[in-house]
C-alpha positions as CSV (number, residue, x, y, z in Angstrom):
1,M,-15.1,-15.0,-30.4
2,P,-13.4,-17.3,-28.1
3,R,-14.9,-20.9,-27.3
4,G,-17.4,-20.8,-24.7
5,S,-18.5,-17.3,-25.0
6,S,-22.1,-16.7,-24.2
7,P,-24.8,-15.9,-26.7
8,K,-25.0,-12.5,-25.2
9,R,-21.3,-11.7,-26.0
10,E,-21.9,-13.1,-29.5
11,R,-24.8,-10.6,-30.1
12,Q,-22.7,-7.8,-28.5
13,Y,-19.7,-8.6,-30.7
14,E,-22.0,-8.5,-33.9
15,H,-23.7,-5.3,-32.9
16,I,-20.4,-3.5,-32.1
17,K,-19.0,-4.8,-35.5
18,E,-22.0,-3.6,-37.4
19,S,-22.0,-0.2,-35.8
20,A,-18.3,0.3,-36.4
21,E,-18.8,-0.7,-40.2
22,D,-21.8,1.7,-40.4
23,R,-19.4,4.5,-39.2
24,G,-17.1,3.7,-42.1
25,E,-14.5,1.5,-40.4
26,S,-13.0,-1.3,-42.6
27,T,-14.2,-4.8,-41.9
28,R,-10.9,-5.7,-40.2
29,R,-10.8,-2.7,-38.0
30,A,-14.5,-3.2,-37.2
31,K,-13.8,-6.7,-35.9
32,E,-10.8,-5.5,-34.0
33,I,-12.9,-2.9,-32.1
34,A,-15.6,-5.4,-31.5
35,A,-13.3,-8.1,-30.2
36,R,-11.4,-5.7,-27.8
37,T,-14.4,-4.3,-26.5
38,V,-16.2,-7.6,-25.8
39,N,-13.0,-9.1,-24.3
40,K,-12.9,-6.0,-22.0
41,E,-16.5,-6.6,-20.9
42,R,-15.8,-10.2,-20.4
43,A,-12.7,-9.3,-18.1
44,R,-14.7,-6.8,-16.1
45,S,-17.5,-9.3,-15.4
46,G,-15.2,-12.2,-14.5
47,E,-15.9,-14.3,-17.5
48,S,-12.3,-14.5,-18.8
49,R,-9.4,-16.5,-17.2
50,T,-7.0,-13.4,-17.1
51,A,-7.6,-9.8,-17.2
52,S,-5.3,-6.8,-17.2
53,R,-5.5,-4.2,-14.6
54,T,-6.9,-1.7,-17.0
55,S,-9.5,-3.9,-18.3
56,T,-10.9,-4.2,-14.6
57,E,-10.2,-0.8,-13.1
58,D,-10.4,1.6,-16.2
59,V,-13.8,3.3,-17.3
60,S,-16.1,0.8,-18.9
61,S,-16.2,0.6,-22.7
62,A,-19.8,1.8,-22.7
63,R,-19.1,4.9,-20.6
64,R,-15.8,5.8,-22.3
65,G,-17.5,5.6,-25.9
66,G,-18.8,9.1,-25.8
67,R,-16.2,10.7,-23.6
68,R,-13.2,10.0,-25.8
69,S,-14.6,10.1,-29.2
70,R,-14.9,13.2,-31.4
71,T,-18.4,12.4,-32.5
72,G,-19.8,10.5,-29.4
73,A,-22.8,11.3,-27.4
74,E,-21.2,14.3,-25.7
75,G,-18.9,15.1,-28.7
76,P,-15.1,16.1,-28.1
77,T,-14.0,16.5,-24.6
78,Y,-12.6,19.9,-23.2
79,D,-9.1,18.6,-23.5
80,Q,-9.6,17.5,-27.2
81,L,-11.1,20.9,-28.0
82,Y,-8.3,22.7,-26.2
83,Q,-5.6,20.8,-28.1
84,E,-7.3,21.4,-31.4
85,A,-7.5,25.1,-30.5
86,R,-3.7,25.1,-29.5
87,K,-3.0,23.3,-32.8
88,R,-4.9,26.0,-34.8
89,G,-3.3,28.9,-32.7
90,V,-6.5,30.2,-31.4
91,K,-6.1,33.4,-29.2
92,G,-7.3,33.4,-25.6
93,R,-8.0,29.6,-25.5
94,S,-6.7,29.2,-22.0
95,G,-9.7,31.3,-20.6
96,M,-12.3,29.7,-22.7
97,D,-14.7,27.2,-21.5
98,K,-15.9,24.1,-23.5
99,Q,-18.7,26.0,-25.2
100,Q,-16.5,28.9,-26.1
101,L,-13.9,26.5,-27.5
102,K,-16.5,24.7,-29.6
103,R,-17.7,28.1,-31.1
104,S,-14.1,29.3,-31.8
105,L,-13.4,26.0,-33.7
106,G,-16.6,25.8,-35.6
107,Y,-18.1,22.7,-33.8
């Protein structure tokens, strides 16, 4: 963690790192995920000196977690399911909704 980071960010970093390790990520990858997430949150809340446009204007890390992951709160997105169906050659995929795609792929 950067010098001067708040105790809240320290706890957030540890929590994210432990969660990533519990999901099976390597220690190195877990640290990277935690650092990137905390740095983005610091930028969004104005706690960092510099911030990229995507850090401040993109979807927050907390909201994005379930939307872009395969196993998050909402599972895979429609686009992820559609791409998987395309890769597997599922017939009629263009007319299917999310639930139908899930069923056809066995999710």
